[in-house]
Every structure is written in structure tokens, then in C-alpha cells.
C-alpha positions as CSV (number, residue, x, y, z in Angstrom):
1,M,0.0,0.0,0.0
2,E,1.3,3.5,-0.9
3,H,1.6,6.1,1.8
4,N,2.8,9.1,-0.3
5,G,0.0,11.4,1.0
6,D,0.8,10.4,4.6
7,E,4.5,11.2,4.3
8,I,5.7,14.0,6.5
9,I,8.0,16.3,4.6
10,M,10.2,19.0,6.3
11,R,11.5,21.9,4.2
12,Y,13.3,25.2,5.0
13,T,13.6,28.6,3.4
14,D,16.8,30.5,3.1
15,S,15.2,33.1,5.4
16,H,15.1,30.4,8.2
17,E,11.4,29.4,8.3
18,W,10.4,25.8,8.1
19,V,7.3,24.0,7.0
20,E,6.3,20.4,7.9
21,V,3.9,19.2,5.3
22,N,1.6,16.3,6.1
23,G,-0.9,15.7,3.3
24,A,-2.5,19.0,2.4
25,E,-1.6,20.7,5.7
26,G,1.6,22.5,6.6
27,K,2.9,23.5,10.0
28,I,5.1,26.6,10.0
29,G,7.8,27.9,12.3
30,I,11.3,29.3,12.6
31,S,14.4,27.3,12.5
32,S,16.8,26.7,15.4
33,H,19.3,28.9,13.6
34,A,16.8,31.7,13.4
35,Q,16.0,31.4,17.1
36,K,19.7,31.6,18.0
37,E,20.2,34.7,15.7
38,L,17.1,36.4,17.2
39,G,17.8,35.6,20.8
40,E,15.1,35.2,23.4
41,A,11.6,35.9,21.9
42,V,9.6,38.3,24.1
43,Y,6.5,38.8,21.9
44,I,4.8,37.2,18.9
45,E,2.1,38.5,16.6
46,L,0.3,35.4,15.3
47,P,-1.7,35.3,12.1
48,R,-5.5,35.2,12.2
49,I,-7.3,31.9,11.5
50,G,-8.9,32.1,8.1
51,E,-6.1,34.5,6.8
52,I,-4.8,33.7,3.3
53,V,-1.0,33.8,3.2
54,E,1.3,33.9,0.2
55,K,4.6,32.2,-0.1
56,G,7.4,34.7,0.9
57,K,4.9,37.2,2.5
58,E,4.8,38.0,6.2
59,V,2.8,35.5,8.3
60,A,3.9,36.5,11.8
61,V,6.2,39.0,13.7
62,I,8.5,38.1,16.5
63,E,10.1,40.6,18.8
64,S,13.2,39.4,20.7
65,T,15.7,40.8,23.1
66,K,17.8,41.6,20.0
67,A,15.4,42.6,17.2
68,A,12.0,42.5,15.7
69,A,11.7,40.1,12.8
70,D,9.1,39.4,10.2
71,I,8.4,35.7,9.7
72,Y,7.6,34.8,6.1
73,S,5.4,31.9,5.0
74,P,7.4,29.2,3.2
75,V,4.2,28.2,1.2
76,S,0.9,29.7,0.2
77,G,-2.4,28.8,1.8
78,K,-5.1,29.5,4.4
79,V,-4.3,29.6,8.1
80,V,-6.4,26.9,9.8
81,A,-4.7,27.0,13.3
82,V,-2.3,29.0,15.4
83,N,-0.3,27.9,18.3
84,Q,-2.2,29.4,21.2
85,R,0.3,28.0,23.6
86,L,2.8,30.6,22.5
87,K,0.6,33.4,24.0
88,E,1.0,31.8,27.5
89,D,4.5,30.4,27.1
90,L,6.8,32.0,24.6
91,S,9.7,29.9,25.9
92,L,8.3,27.1,23.6
93,L,9.6,29.2,20.7
94,N,12.9,29.8,22.4
95,N,13.5,26.2,23.6
96,S,11.8,24.2,20.8
97,P,11.4,26.3,17.7
98,E,11.2,23.3,15.4
99,K,8.7,21.3,17.5
100,E,6.6,22.7,20.3
101,G,7.2,26.3,19.2
102,W,5.4,26.1,15.8
103,I,3.6,29.2,14.8
104,C,0.6,28.2,12.6
105,K,-0.9,25.5,10.4
106,I,-2.1,26.2,6.9
107,T,-4.0,24.3,4.2
108,L,-1.7,24.4,1.2
109,S,-3.1,26.1,-1.9
110,N,-0.1,25.1,-4.1
111,P,1.6,21.9,-2.7
112,N,4.2,22.1,-5.5
113,E,5.8,25.1,-3.8
114,I,7.5,22.8,-1.3
115,E,9.7,21.6,-4.2
116,E,11.4,25.0,-4.3
117,L,12.4,24.8,-0.6
118,L,15.5,23.4,1.0
119,D,15.6,19.9,2.4
120,P,17.0,19.6,6.0
121,T,20.4,18.4,4.8
122,S,20.8,21.3,2.3
123,Y,19.6,23.8,4.8
124,L,22.1,22.6,7.5
125,S,24.9,22.5,5.0
126,I,24.4,26.2,4.3
127,F,23.5,27.5,7.7
128,S,25.5,25.5,10.2
């Protein structure tokens, strides 16, 4: 039996966002590298559920002890969930940016966009 639609695919942008694609849904966040560069996050502006986001356009804003940074969506789609836990506990973003500190989930409008992103090995070879 084929499981192609169930395969979880992790991809990165060269601006340090990631998307974990599972079927037609993508979970978006920032890479560990981005978190180290930003320093401790002190505030996040999350997208609204139902918002349509475009690849390469702002999806969230993070303010840290060092800077404020726009977070860009690696893929286009519609926001279907946001990580409400970040509102109570921003340390999730600081301590686990690629797992517990995810920012939002979107339904992909163009799944082929993930082909233009970096796989984990390529990303790490450039930014480590």
C-alpha cells in the first residue's frame, strides 16, 4: 500500500522558516538557527485563523531581546490553526522552535511550492 499522501516532509527557506507538510496541511515555524540569531523571543504577533497567506509574505512578527523580525510563510495557503500555547508560554519558541514552538498551520493552496524549498540536509549544510 502506498503512503505518499501520509509522508511528512520537512522543508526550509533560506530566510530560516520551516514547513512540515503532512498531506494538504503545513505546520510553519522558525528554524533553530533563526531562534539563535534572534535571541530570546519576548512577543509574537500570530496570524489570524482564516487568513490567506502567500509564499514569501509575512505570516507573523517576532520581537526578541535583540530585534523584531518578520516571519515569512514558506508556502501559500489558508491559516487553519495558530499555536495558542505561545501566548502563554513563549519559551516554547525559544527552547523548541522546530517542534513545540510552531507558529501556525495552513492548508496548502499550491503543494508544488515545497519543491522550491531546501531539504534539511541542504539547509544545514548552508547555515551551520
